[in-house]
C-alpha positions as CSV (number, residue, x, y, z in Angstrom):
1,M,-29.2,48.2,15.9
2,Y,-31.7,50.6,14.3
3,K,-32.3,50.3,10.6
4,I,-33.2,53.4,8.6
5,L,-34.4,53.5,5.0
6,I,-33.7,56.8,3.2
7,I,-36.0,57.7,0.3
8,E,-34.5,60.7,-1.4
9,D,-34.1,61.3,-5.1
10,D,-31.2,63.7,-4.7
11,Q,-28.2,61.4,-4.2
12,I,-26.0,64.2,-2.7
13,I,-28.6,64.8,0.1
14,A,-29.1,61.0,0.5
15,K,-25.4,60.2,0.9
16,A,-24.8,63.2,3.2
17,L,-27.7,62.0,5.4
18,K,-26.4,58.4,5.3
19,N,-22.9,59.5,6.3
20,H,-24.2,61.5,9.2
21,L,-26.4,58.7,10.5
22,D,-23.6,56.1,10.0
23,K,-21.5,58.1,12.5
24,W,-24.1,57.3,15.1
25,E,-23.6,53.6,14.2
26,L,-27.1,53.3,12.7
27,E,-27.6,50.9,9.8
28,T,-28.8,53.0,6.8
29,Q,-29.9,52.0,3.4
30,I,-30.6,54.4,0.4
31,V,-33.4,53.6,-2.0
32,E,-31.9,53.4,-5.5
33,D,-34.7,51.9,-7.5
34,F,-37.8,54.1,-7.0
35,H,-40.0,51.6,-8.9
36,H,-39.5,49.0,-6.2
37,I,-39.5,51.1,-3.0
38,L,-42.2,48.9,-1.3
39,D,-40.1,45.7,-1.9
40,Q,-37.1,47.3,-0.3
41,F,-39.2,48.7,2.6
42,V,-40.9,45.3,3.3
43,G,-37.7,43.3,2.7
44,V,-36.0,44.7,5.8
45,F,-37.6,45.7,9.1
46,Q,-37.3,49.4,9.3
47,V,-37.5,51.5,12.4
48,L,-37.5,54.8,10.7
49,C,-38.2,55.8,7.1
50,I,-37.0,59.2,5.9
51,C,-38.6,60.4,2.7
52,E,-39.0,63.7,0.9
53,N,-42.4,65.3,0.9
């Protein structure tokens, strides 16, 4: 199963994206602590990281 880390400060957008990806049976995780993003990224192997520019 693919694992996707969503880095988005707008929780409405992050949750909408997560809900959409979950329909495709993808394992998604939303970053909630922006001071420890790297720990969360390294802690779980990620295939795709989605972040806001």
